[in-house]
C-alpha positions as CSV (number, residue, x, y, z in Angstrom):
1,M,98.3,-66.4,-127.6
2,A,97.4,-66.1,-123.6
3,K,96.0,-62.7,-122.8
4,K,97.8,-60.8,-120.4
5,P,96.3,-59.6,-117.2
6,S,94.6,-56.8,-117.0
7,E,96.6,-54.7,-115.1
8,P,94.1,-51.7,-115.6
9,R,91.5,-53.7,-112.8
10,Q,94.4,-54.4,-110.8
11,V,95.1,-50.6,-110.2
12,K,91.2,-49.7,-109.4
13,K,92.0,-52.4,-106.8
14,H,95.0,-51.5,-105.0
15,T,93.3,-48.0,-105.5
16,A,90.5,-48.5,-103.9
17,R,91.7,-50.2,-101.3
18,K,94.1,-48.0,-100.1
19,Q,91.6,-45.0,-100.4
20,Q,89.5,-47.1,-97.8
21,E,92.4,-47.9,-95.9
22,E,92.9,-44.1,-95.2
23,R,89.2,-43.1,-95.2
24,Q,89.5,-45.7,-92.1
25,V,92.7,-43.4,-91.2
26,K,91.4,-40.1,-90.8
27,T,88.4,-41.8,-89.0
28,A,90.3,-43.2,-86.4
29,I,92.1,-39.6,-86.5
30,Y,88.6,-37.4,-85.7
31,V,87.3,-39.7,-84.0
32,T,90.7,-40.1,-81.4
33,I,90.8,-36.6,-81.8
34,A,87.1,-35.3,-80.6
35,I,88.1,-38.1,-78.2
36,L,90.8,-36.0,-76.5
37,A,88.7,-33.6,-77.4
38,V,86.3,-34.0,-75.0
39,V,88.5,-35.1,-72.8
40,A,90.6,-31.6,-72.9
41,V,86.9,-30.3,-72.3
42,M,86.1,-31.8,-69.4
43,L,89.6,-31.7,-67.5
44,G,89.1,-28.1,-68.2
45,Y,85.4,-27.4,-66.9
46,V,87.4,-29.3,-63.9
47,L,89.9,-27.5,-63.1
48,I,87.9,-24.3,-63.7
49,D,85.6,-25.6,-61.7
50,N,88.3,-26.5,-59.0
51,F,90.5,-23.2,-59.5
52,I,88.3,-20.4,-60.7
53,V,84.0,-21.4,-59.9
54,K,84.1,-22.9,-56.8
55,P,87.2,-20.6,-55.1
56,N,85.0,-18.2,-56.3
57,T,82.1,-18.6,-55.2
58,V,80.4,-16.0,-52.8
59,V,79.4,-17.8,-49.2
60,A,78.6,-14.9,-48.1
61,R,77.6,-10.6,-48.7
62,V,77.9,-7.4,-46.8
63,G,77.2,-4.6,-48.4
64,D,79.2,-4.6,-51.5
65,Y,82.2,-7.2,-50.4
66,E,81.7,-10.8,-51.1
67,V,83.1,-13.2,-48.8
68,K,84.4,-16.1,-51.9
69,S,84.6,-19.9,-50.7
70,R,89.1,-18.8,-51.0
71,E,88.8,-17.1,-48.3
72,F,86.2,-19.3,-46.4
73,Q,88.1,-22.2,-46.7
74,A,91.4,-20.8,-45.5
75,N,90.2,-19.3,-42.1
76,T,88.4,-22.2,-41.3
77,R,91.5,-24.9,-41.4
78,F,92.3,-21.9,-39.9
79,T,90.6,-22.5,-36.8
80,R,90.5,-25.8,-37.1
81,L,94.4,-26.9,-37.0
82,N,94.3,-23.9,-33.9
83,M,92.1,-26.1,-32.3
84,I,93.5,-29.3,-32.7
85,N,97.0,-27.9,-30.8
86,Q,94.8,-26.6,-28.4
87,A,93.4,-29.7,-27.8
88,S,96.1,-31.6,-27.8
89,Q,98.1,-29.0,-25.3
90,Y,95.7,-29.6,-23.1
91,V,96.6,-33.1,-22.9
92,T,100.1,-32.9,-23.4
93,Y,100.0,-30.2,-20.2
94,F,96.8,-32.1,-18.1
95,G,97.6,-35.6,-18.9
96,D,93.3,-36.9,-18.0
97,M,92.6,-33.4,-16.4
98,G,92.5,-31.5,-20.2
99,K,89.9,-34.1,-21.4
100,Q,87.4,-31.6,-20.1
101,Y,88.7,-28.5,-21.6
102,A,89.4,-30.3,-25.2
103,L,86.5,-32.7,-25.6
104,P,84.0,-29.7,-26.4
105,M,87.1,-28.9,-29.4
106,I,86.8,-32.8,-30.2
107,L,83.0,-32.9,-30.6
108,Q,83.2,-29.6,-31.9
109,L,85.6,-30.8,-35.1
110,Q,83.7,-33.5,-36.3
111,D,80.8,-31.4,-37.7
112,P,82.3,-29.0,-40.4
113,T,79.1,-26.8,-40.3
114,V,79.4,-26.7,-36.6
115,I,83.3,-25.0,-37.4
116,G,82.0,-23.7,-40.2
117,E,79.1,-21.2,-39.8
118,S,81.1,-19.7,-37.0
119,V,84.4,-19.1,-39.2
120,L,81.5,-17.5,-41.5
121,N,80.0,-15.2,-39.5
122,Q,83.3,-14.1,-38.3
123,L,84.6,-12.7,-41.2
124,I,81.6,-10.5,-42.0
125,D,81.8,-8.9,-38.4
126,D,85.2,-8.9,-39.5
127,Q,84.1,-6.8,-43.4
128,I,81.6,-5.4,-40.8
129,I,85.2,-3.9,-38.6
130,R,87.0,-3.4,-41.7
131,E,84.0,-0.2,-42.7
132,E,83.9,0.9,-38.6
133,A,88.1,1.2,-38.7
134,E,87.4,3.3,-42.3
135,K,85.1,5.1,-40.5
136,L,87.7,6.3,-37.8
137,G,90.5,6.5,-39.8
138,I,92.1,3.1,-38.7
139,T,94.6,1.0,-40.4
140,V,97.3,-1.5,-39.6
141,S,100.6,-0.8,-40.8
142,D,102.9,-2.8,-42.0
143,E,105.9,-1.8,-38.7
144,E,102.3,-2.8,-36.3
145,Y,102.8,-6.6,-38.8
146,N,106.0,-7.3,-38.6
147,A,105.7,-6.1,-34.4
148,L,103.0,-8.6,-34.4
149,L,104.9,-11.0,-36.5
150,R,107.7,-11.0,-34.1
151,E,105.8,-10.7,-30.8
152,Q,104.2,-14.1,-32.4
153,F,107.8,-16.1,-32.0
154,N,109.1,-14.6,-29.4
155,F,111.9,-12.2,-31.3
156,F,112.4,-8.9,-30.0
157,P,115.5,-7.7,-31.0
158,E,115.5,-4.8,-28.6
159,G,114.8,-6.8,-25.9
160,T,112.5,-8.6,-23.9
161,Y,110.3,-6.3,-21.8
162,T,109.2,-6.8,-18.2
163,P,105.4,-5.8,-17.5
164,T,105.5,-3.6,-13.8
165,I,103.2,-5.5,-11.4
166,T,101.8,-3.2,-9.3
167,M,98.6,-3.7,-6.6
168,T,95.2,-4.2,-7.0
169,Q,92.8,-2.6,-4.7
170,V,90.2,-5.0,-3.3
171,N,86.8,-3.2,-2.8
172,T,84.6,-3.9,0.0
173,P,81.4,-1.5,1.3
174,T,80.7,0.3,3.8
175,W,79.0,-2.6,6.0
176,S,75.8,-0.7,7.0
177,A,75.1,-2.1,10.5
178,E,71.8,-4.0,8.8
179,Q,73.9,-5.7,6.4
180,I,76.7,-6.2,9.0
181,A,73.2,-8.4,10.9
182,L,73.7,-10.4,8.1
183,I,77.5,-11.7,7.9
184,D,79.3,-11.5,10.6
185,P,82.5,-10.2,9.1
186,T,84.4,-12.0,11.6
187,E,82.8,-15.2,10.4
188,T,83.7,-13.7,6.3
189,P,87.1,-13.1,5.8
190,T,88.3,-9.8,4.1
191,P,90.7,-10.7,0.5
192,S,93.8,-9.2,0.8
193,P,94.9,-7.2,-1.7
194,E,97.2,-9.5,-4.5
195,P,100.0,-8.7,-7.4
196,T,98.1,-8.5,-11.1
197,S,98.6,-6.9,-14.0
198,T,98.3,-3.2,-13.6
199,P,94.9,-2.5,-16.7
200,E,96.1,-1.2,-19.8
201,G,96.1,3.0,-18.8
202,W,95.3,3.0,-14.9
203,E,97.6,3.2,-12.2
204,A,97.4,3.4,-8.4
205,T,96.8,6.7,-7.3
206,P,100.1,8.0,-5.1
207,T,99.5,9.5,-1.8
208,D,101.9,10.9,0.3
209,L,102.3,10.6,4.3
210,P,105.1,10.8,6.3
211,E,107.1,7.7,6.8
212,G,105.6,4.0,8.6
213,E,101.8,5.3,8.3
214,T,99.5,3.4,6.1
215,P,97.5,5.0,4.4
216,V,93.7,4.2,5.4
217,V,90.8,3.9,2.1
218,E,87.0,4.5,2.6
219,E,85.3,2.6,0.0
220,T,81.1,3.3,-0.9
221,P,79.4,1.6,-3.3
222,A,79.1,4.8,-5.9
223,G,82.0,6.1,-8.6
224,P,85.1,5.0,-9.8
225,T,88.3,6.1,-8.3
226,E,90.0,8.4,-10.2
227,V,93.4,8.1,-11.3
228,P,96.2,9.0,-13.8
229,T,96.7,7.5,-17.3
230,Q,99.8,5.5,-17.3
231,T,102.9,6.0,-19.5
232,P,104.4,2.3,-20.1
233,I,108.0,2.6,-18.8
234,P,110.4,-1.0,-18.6
235,S,110.9,-2.5,-15.8
236,N,114.9,-3.5,-16.3
237,T,116.9,-2.6,-19.1
238,P,116.5,-4.0,-22.7
239,T,119.3,-7.1,-22.7
240,P,119.8,-7.7,-26.5
241,T,118.5,-11.2,-27.2
242,A,120.3,-14.0,-28.8
243,Y,117.6,-14.8,-31.3
244,T,118.4,-13.6,-33.9
245,T,117.4,-12.8,-37.3
246,R,118.6,-15.4,-39.1
247,L,117.0,-18.3,-36.9
248,F,113.4,-15.9,-36.5
249,N,113.0,-15.8,-40.6
250,K,113.8,-19.8,-40.5
251,E,110.8,-19.8,-38.0
252,V,108.7,-18.3,-39.8
253,K,109.2,-20.2,-43.8
254,D,108.8,-23.2,-41.6
255,Y,105.6,-22.0,-39.8
256,Q,104.4,-21.6,-43.5
257,D,105.7,-24.0,-44.8
258,Y,103.6,-26.3,-42.4
259,L,100.1,-23.8,-42.6
260,D,101.0,-24.4,-47.2
261,T,100.0,-28.2,-46.8
262,Y,96.8,-27.4,-45.7
263,Q,96.3,-24.7,-47.9
264,I,96.6,-21.7,-46.4
265,S,98.9,-19.4,-48.2
266,E,101.3,-17.1,-46.4
267,A,98.9,-13.9,-47.8
268,D,96.0,-16.4,-46.1
269,T,98.4,-15.9,-42.2
270,E,98.3,-12.6,-43.3
271,N,95.2,-11.5,-44.2
272,I,94.6,-13.2,-40.7
273,L,96.6,-11.6,-38.5
274,R,96.3,-8.4,-39.6
275,M,92.7,-8.9,-39.2
276,G,93.6,-9.5,-35.9
277,L,95.3,-6.2,-35.2
278,L,92.2,-4.2,-37.0
279,R,89.6,-6.0,-34.4
280,D,92.0,-5.0,-31.4
281,K,92.9,-1.2,-32.3
282,L,89.0,-0.8,-33.4
283,M,88.2,-2.2,-30.4
284,A,90.9,0.1,-28.1
285,E,88.7,2.8,-29.4
286,I,85.8,1.9,-29.0
287,T,85.9,1.0,-25.4
288,K,88.3,3.9,-24.9
289,D,86.2,5.8,-22.4
290,L,85.5,2.6,-20.1
291,T,86.9,2.6,-16.8
292,P,88.1,-0.8,-15.0
293,T,84.8,-1.4,-12.6
294,E,82.0,-2.3,-12.9
295,E,78.8,-3.2,-11.0
296,Q,78.8,-6.6,-8.4
297,V,76.7,-7.8,-5.9
298,W,77.6,-9.9,-2.6
299,V,75.0,-12.3,-2.1
300,R,74.9,-15.6,-0.8
301,H,72.5,-18.4,-1.9
302,I,70.7,-22.3,-0.1
303,L,71.0,-24.2,-2.7
304,V,67.4,-27.0,-2.7
305,D,66.7,-30.3,-5.8
306,T,62.6,-29.2,-5.3
307,S,60.9,-25.5,-5.4
308,E,58.4,-27.3,-3.2
309,L,61.8,-27.3,-1.1
310,A,62.8,-23.6,-2.0
311,E,59.6,-22.5,-1.2
312,E,59.5,-24.2,2.9
313,V,63.1,-22.9,3.2
314,I,61.9,-19.5,2.2
315,A,58.4,-20.1,4.6
316,R,60.8,-20.7,7.7
317,Y,63.2,-18.0,7.1
318,E,60.8,-15.7,7.0
319,D,59.7,-16.9,10.6
320,G,62.8,-16.1,11.8
321,E,65.0,-19.3,11.4
322,S,68.8,-18.7,11.1
323,W,69.8,-18.1,7.7
324,Y,72.6,-19.7,8.8
325,D,70.7,-23.3,10.0
326,L,69.0,-23.0,7.0
327,A,72.0,-23.1,4.8
328,M,72.8,-25.8,6.9
329,E,69.8,-28.3,6.9
330,Y,69.5,-27.7,2.6
331,S,71.3,-26.3,0.7
332,T,73.4,-29.3,-1.9
333,D,75.8,-26.5,-2.9
334,E,78.6,-28.6,0.0
335,S,81.6,-26.1,-1.3
336,N,79.8,-23.5,1.5
337,K,77.0,-23.8,2.5
338,E,78.6,-23.8,6.0
339,N,79.3,-20.3,6.3
340,G,75.6,-19.4,4.8
341,G,76.5,-20.0,1.5
342,D,78.0,-16.5,0.9
343,L,79.1,-16.2,-2.7
344,G,81.0,-12.9,-2.2
345,W,80.9,-10.3,-4.8
346,I,80.1,-11.7,-8.2
347,G,79.8,-9.4,-11.4
348,R,77.0,-10.1,-14.6
349,S,80.4,-11.4,-16.2
350,D,81.6,-13.9,-14.3
351,S,80.7,-17.9,-14.7
352,Y,77.1,-18.4,-12.9
353,D,74.7,-20.0,-14.8
354,S,72.8,-17.5,-16.3
355,A,69.8,-17.8,-15.3
356,F,71.6,-17.2,-11.2
357,L,73.2,-13.8,-12.2
358,A,70.0,-12.6,-13.8
359,G,67.9,-13.3,-9.8
360,S,71.4,-11.5,-8.5
361,F,70.8,-9.0,-10.6
362,A,67.1,-8.3,-10.0
363,L,68.0,-8.1,-5.9
364,E,67.5,-4.4,-5.0
365,E,67.7,-4.2,-0.7
366,S,70.3,-5.3,1.2
367,G,68.7,-8.3,3.0
368,Q,66.2,-9.1,-0.1
369,I,66.0,-12.5,-1.1
370,S,64.7,-14.1,-4.3
371,E,61.9,-15.9,-4.8
372,P,62.8,-19.2,-6.1
373,V,65.1,-18.9,-9.2
374,E,66.0,-22.5,-10.9
375,S,68.8,-23.2,-12.4
376,S,71.0,-26.1,-14.2
377,F,72.4,-26.4,-10.6
378,G,68.8,-27.3,-9.4
379,W,66.8,-24.3,-7.5
380,H,68.2,-21.8,-5.2
381,I,67.2,-18.9,-2.2
382,I,69.5,-16.4,-3.2
383,Q,69.5,-13.1,-1.2
384,L,71.6,-10.3,-1.2
385,V,74.1,-8.6,1.4
386,T,75.5,-5.7,-0.9
387,K,75.3,-4.3,-4.8
388,A,78.2,-2.1,-5.6
389,E,80.0,-0.5,-8.3
390,N,83.8,-2.6,-8.2
391,N,87.5,-1.5,-9.5
392,V,88.0,-4.6,-10.9
393,D,92.3,-6.2,-12.2
394,S,93.7,-6.3,-15.4
395,L,92.3,-9.2,-16.7
396,K,88.2,-9.0,-15.0
397,F,88.7,-5.7,-17.3
398,D,89.9,-7.6,-20.9
399,Q,87.0,-9.3,-20.2
400,L,85.2,-6.4,-19.7
401,K,86.4,-4.7,-23.1
402,Q,85.5,-7.3,-25.4
403,D,82.4,-7.9,-23.3
404,Y,81.4,-4.9,-23.7
405,F,83.1,-4.5,-27.8
406,N,81.6,-7.6,-29.2
407,E,77.4,-6.1,-28.0
408,W,78.4,-3.4,-29.8
409,L,79.7,-5.2,-33.1
410,A,76.1,-6.9,-32.2
411,K,74.6,-3.7,-32.7
412,V,76.0,-2.7,-35.2
413,R,75.9,-5.9,-36.8
414,G,72.3,-6.1,-36.0
415,E,71.2,-3.2,-38.0
416,R,72.5,-3.9,-42.1
417,T,69.9,-5.3,-44.3
418,D,72.4,-6.2,-46.4
419,I,74.1,-9.0,-45.1
420,V,73.2,-12.2,-46.7
421,I,74.7,-15.5,-46.3
422,E,74.4,-18.3,-48.9
423,P,72.9,-21.6,-49.0
424,V,75.6,-23.5,-50.6
425,W,78.3,-22.2,-48.1
426,T,77.8,-25.9,-46.2
427,E,79.5,-27.3,-48.8
428,F,82.3,-25.5,-49.0
429,A,83.0,-25.9,-45.4
430,P,86.1,-28.4,-45.1
431,S,87.0,-31.0,-42.6
432,V,90.5,-31.1,-42.5
433,P,92.8,-31.0,-40.9
434,A,90.7,-33.7,-39.0
435,V,91.0,-34.7,-35.3
436,P,94.4,-36.8,-35.0
437,D,92.8,-40.3,-34.4
438,E,94.9,-40.7,-31.5
439,L,93.7,-37.5,-30.1
440,Y,90.5,-38.3,-30.9
441,Q,90.5,-42.1,-28.7
442,Y,92.4,-40.9,-25.8
443,V,90.2,-37.8,-25.3
444,I,86.4,-39.5,-26.3
445,S,87.9,-42.6,-23.4
446,Q,86.3,-42.7,-20.1
């Protein structure tokens, strides 16, 4: 009889193969799980890094307050967006003339750290402002914030108020014989009063005169004029606006949707606007005792190319030659050489070269001339006609208050020893939104 195959041996073989396959499957599963775990860990790390670690990285400290990268980036994007929009408006409304105003902004936007550094310092100042405002009990209410938002979108449900326009008094000195000898009044026109916005809290002093008579005002270089406090009164009856609340809310939402595309959240927008209000309220408190006056000098100058020429002009003038003749012969300032380089009244914050301003305000006596003063335009010989404390218009007064507040804030910040800027901030300076290529090419083109 033939032998039957051994069944147990085949079963064992089959069982061994099956076990081996199961082990391979298990190994594959374990490897897959391990790979998925590694991927999950890496993905989790990326997510945690991008959404938790990086946004909460500290880029600066003001005492116990930490400026996080999330706040820094949102504020920087907001600033970049406003600068791009402003540059676009310059070229849209002024064409080629607008290039000179748009170009500096466009160039700054090319380097993320330039705007980033400015914004970071502003955020540090913001925290100092919050602390100083808290000391004085200054806060921003929801109603003040909502009023600002309505104003930003020109939404005035109770009607639009027209500001009262008043005359701004122009100061002229009481001329001495020496000053008259320096400048012939018939050669130097006296500016006439022009309508400007009255500085907040100030109005012209009323006078009671018989009908037909003109008030005579004699100004002296010293002391501001006392004026009563003004109560703002609308010049026209408010008229209902056709701009509906529904349309206003839609425009606000559309604007926020636009900002969302640049990762500027609604909370970011509100914080930025509230901070602006708080700054304004603190500045109003800090500058409340300022008066709408400033020290000004009336000067004239002769501009030449070298210090040697400047010394030559001074020597000839001291030998008795006419200032007007020397200005006509030497001065390269074509805008005023024909009237002896007369610049009229200038203030410390006016847009003149800083060296020129320093040289002008260093003069004390009428007729005194400076040593040659070098500026970015050349060499100046400056002569003082007179110096006085003069009234200023509302625009200049606003600038004076801003300058005073900036100096005060810089002093407060300079006294702090607990302000730290972390070097890592440069890694978080955003380069977006970027300048549109067509705007960049147009602005830099000749």
